[in-house]
C-alpha positions in Angstrom: -14.7 -21.3 -23.0 -14.9 -18.8 -25.9 -12.8 -15.7 -26.4 -15.8 -13.5 -25.8 -16.3 -15.3 -22.2 -12.7 -14.8 -21.4 -12.8 -11.1 -22.3 -16.3 -10.3 -21.1 -15.2 -7.7 -18.7 -12.1 -6.5 -20.8 -11.5 -2.8 -20.1 -14.4 -2.4 -17.5 -13.6 -0.5 -14.3 -14.9 -2.2 -11.0 -15.1 -1.4 -7.4 -15.2 -4.5 -5.2 -15.9 -4.2 -1.5 -14.7 -6.9 1.1 -11.7 -7.5 -1.4 -9.1 -8.8 1.1 -10.3 -12.4 1.1 -12.9 -14.9 0.2 -15.4 -13.9 -2.5 -14.2 -10.3 -2.8 -10.4 -11.3 -3.4 -11.5 -14.1 -5.9 -13.7 -11.5 -7.7 -10.9 -8.9 -7.9 -8.5 -11.5 -9.3 -10.9 -13.0 -11.8 -12.1 -9.5 -13.1 -8.5 -8.4 -13.4 -7.4 -11.6 -15.1 -10.1 -10.9 -17.7 -9.0 -7.4 -18.4 -10.9 -5.3 -15.9 -9.4 -2.4 -13.7 -10.3 -2.7 -10.0 -10.6 -0.6 -6.9 -10.3 -3.3 -4.3 -11.7 -1.9 -0.9 -11.6 -3.5 2.5 -11.3 -2.6 6.1 -8.4 -5.0 6.5 -5.2 -3.5 5.5 -4.0 -6.8 4.0 -6.0 -5.7 0.9 -2.8 -3.8 0.1 -1.1 -7.0 -1.0 -3.4 -7.0 -4.0 -1.7 -3.9 -5.3 -0.4 -4.3 -9.1 -1.1 -2.5 -12.3 -4.8 -2.3 -12.7 -5.7 -3.0 -9.0 -5.7 -0.2 -6.6 -6.2 -1.1 -3.1 -8.2 1.1 -0.7 -8.4 0.5 3.1 -11.9 1.7 4.3 -14.8 0.7 6.3 -17.7 0.6 3.7 -20.3 1.8 6.4 -18.7 5.0 7.0 -19.6 8.3 5.4 -17.1 9.3 2.7 -15.7 5.7 2.1 -18.0 5.2 -1.1 -17.4 8.6 -2.3 -13.6 7.9 -2.1 -13.9 4.6 -3.8 -15.6 6.1 -6.7 -13.2 8.9 -6.8 -10.4 6.6 -7.1 -11.9 4.7 -10.0 -12.4 7.9 -11.9 -9.1 9.3 -11.0 -7.1 6.1 -11.9 -9.2 4.7 -14.7 -11.5 7.4 -15.9 -14.8 5.7 -15.6 -16.9 3.2 -13.4 -18.6 0.3 -15.1 -19.3 -2.2 -12.1 -19.7 -2.2 -8.3 -19.7 -5.6 -6.5 -21.2 -5.2 -2.8 -19.5 -8.0 -1.2 -18.5 -6.7 2.4 -20.2 -8.5 5.0 -20.2 -9.3 8.7 -22.1 -11.8 10.9 -22.9 -12.5 14.6 -24.2 -15.6 16.2 -26.6 -14.5 18.9 -30.1 -15.2 19.9 -32.4 -12.2 19.4 -33.2 -12.1 23.2 -29.5 -11.9 24.0 -28.6 -9.6 21.0 -27.5 -6.0 21.8 -28.0 -3.0 19.5 -24.4 -3.0 19.0 -24.5 -6.6 17.6 -27.3 -5.6 15.3 -25.7 -2.5 14.0 -22.5 -4.1 13.6 -24.0 -6.4 10.9 -26.6 -4.1 9.4 -24.2 -1.1 8.9 -21.8 -3.2 6.9 -24.2 -5.5 5.0 -26.9 -3.1 4.2 -25.9 0.7 4.8 -22.5 0.0 3.1 -24.2 -1.4 0.0 -26.6 1.5 0.0 -23.8 4.1 0.2 -21.7 2.4 -2.4 -24.7 1.9 -4.6 -25.8 5.6 -4.5 -22.3 6.8 -5.3 -21.6 4.3 -8.0 -25.0 5.0 -9.7 -24.2 8.8 -9.8 -20.9 8.0 -11.7 -22.5 5.4 -14.1 -25.6 7.4 -14.9 -23.9 10.0 -17.4 -22.7 7.1 -19.3 -26.0 5.4 -19.6 -24.4 2.0 -18.8 -23.2 -0.1 -15.8 -23.9 -3.0 -13.4 -24.3 -3.5 -9.7 -23.8 -6.9 -8.2 -24.8 -7.5 -4.7 -23.5 -10.6 -2.8 -26.7 -11.8 -1.0 -27.4 -15.2 0.4 -29.8 -18.1 0.7 -30.3 -16.3 4.0 -32.0 -13.5 2.0 -35.1 -16.0 2.0 -34.4 -18.6 4.7 -33.9 -18.2 8.4 -31.3 -19.9 10.6 -31.3 -19.8 14.5 -28.9 -17.2 16.1 -28.1 -15.2 13.0 -31.2 -12.9 12.9 -29.2 -9.7 12.2 -27.5 -11.5 9.1 -30.7 -13.0 7.7 -32.4 -9.6 8.1 -29.5 -7.9 6.4 -29.4 -10.2 3.5 -33.2 -9.9 3.1 -32.9 -6.2 3.1 -30.0 -6.6 0.4 -32.3 -8.5 -1.8 -35.1 -5.9 -1.7 -32.3 -3.0 -2.1 -31.4 -4.9 -5.3 -34.9 -5.0 -6.6 -35.7 -1.4 -5.9 -32.3 -0.2 -7.4 -33.1 -2.3 -10.4 -36.3 -0.3 -11.0 -34.8 3.0 -10.4 -31.7 2.5 -12.5 -32.9 0.4 -15.4 -33.9 3.6 -17.4 -30.3 5.0 -17.0 -28.8 1.7 -18.6 -27.6 0.4 -15.2 -28.4 -3.3 -14.3 -28.8 -4.3 -10.7 -28.7 -7.9 -9.6 -27.6 -10.0 -6.7 -26.3 -13.6 -6.1 -28.0 -15.8 -3.5 -24.9 -17.6 -2.4 -24.9 -20.5 -0.2 -22.0 -21.9 1.9 -18.9 -20.7 0.6 -15.5 -21.5 2.2 -14.4 -18.1 3.3 -13.2 -16.3 6.4 -16.6 -14.9 7.3 -17.0 -16.9 10.4 -13.3 -16.8 11.6 -14.0 -13.9 14.2 -16.7 -16.0 16.1 -15.3 -19.5 15.8 -12.1 -21.3 15.9 -12.6 -23.2 12.5 -15.0 -20.9 10.4 -13.7 -22.4 7.1 -14.2 -25.9 8.4 -17.7 -25.2 9.8 -18.8 -23.8 6.2 -17.1 -26.8 4.6 -19.1 -29.1 6.8 -22.4 -27.2 6.7 -22.3 -27.2 2.9 -22.5 -30.9 2.7 -26.1 -30.5 3.7 -26.8 -29.0 0.1 -28.1 -31.4 -2.5 -24.7 -31.0 -4.3 -23.1 -32.4 -1.3 -20.5 -29.5 -0.7 -19.8 -25.9 -0.1 -18.5 -23.6 -2.9 -15.2 -22.0 -3.4 -15.0 -18.3 -3.7 -13.9 -18.5 -7.3 -17.4 -20.2 -8.2 -19.2 -17.0 -7.0 -16.7 -14.8 -8.8 -17.7 -16.5 -12.1 -21.2 -15.5 -11.6 -20.2 -11.9 -10.8 -18.1 -11.7 -14.0 -21.2 -13.1 -15.9 -23.7 -10.5 -14.4 -21.3 -7.7 -15.1 -20.9 -8.7 -18.8 -23.1 -8.0 -21.7 -23.9 -11.6 -21.8 -26.4 -10.9 -19.0 -27.9 -7.8 -20.7 -31.5 -9.1 -20.0 -31.2 -10.0 -16.2 -32.4 -7.1 -14.1 -33.5 -7.1 -10.5 -32.8 -10.9 -10.1 -31.4 -12.7 -7.2 -29.4 -15.6 -8.9 -29.3 -18.4 -6.5 -26.0 -20.2 -6.3 -26.5 -22.5 -3.2 -25.8 -26.0 -4.3 -29.6 -26.5 -4.3 -30.1 -25.6 -0.5 -33.0 -23.4 -1.1 -35.0 -25.9 -3.2 -34.9 -28.8 -0.7 -37.4 -29.8 2.1 -35.9 -31.8 5.1 
């Protein structure tokens, strides 16, 4: 690894949602280790455990009005600017469509899509005067491929991919690059609320990918860091697939 790679986000200021665990926590820690300042946002109060010089925790529900505005204000108040937004916060339910309630649907869509929309809108306002910035959305191979019983999740990730593309077109002229990561199975706590061993399920399901395993959160964080950096200066409106080859196989 070259010194430029190590310092690729040096002195950048980021907001990372869903920061208390999994991909979000790994991203916060990697960005900070490489010299970035971070607002770490999560609905889980355990996000406060990330507090240290250069990391400011913020407990909030990303889907609620005012949360995005407060997160951006914290970045500006504490660090004077905003360079990067990582929309990572996500929820999932496992329910067939015919049994899915409106509450189930909204539970997923409000966090996965509305939260990303609200935070992107406010981040773009802060980045535009500086004519620079990056937004990285944590999408999924479920942005393109369907799985039974997770219609709300697949719909939300499909919408997030389209939000990425549209924002990229709107913000490119302002020097702001918008991209997404199409992550596959990553060993996180995403499924913990709905099954006894969510991490074990993701580990096992990941074995179905051509690479033969699930990813660790740190592997996705590496892609976030790259997309945030000047090394990715010509990548605009892309969904960078990081799914161990799941999306290119036919079974």
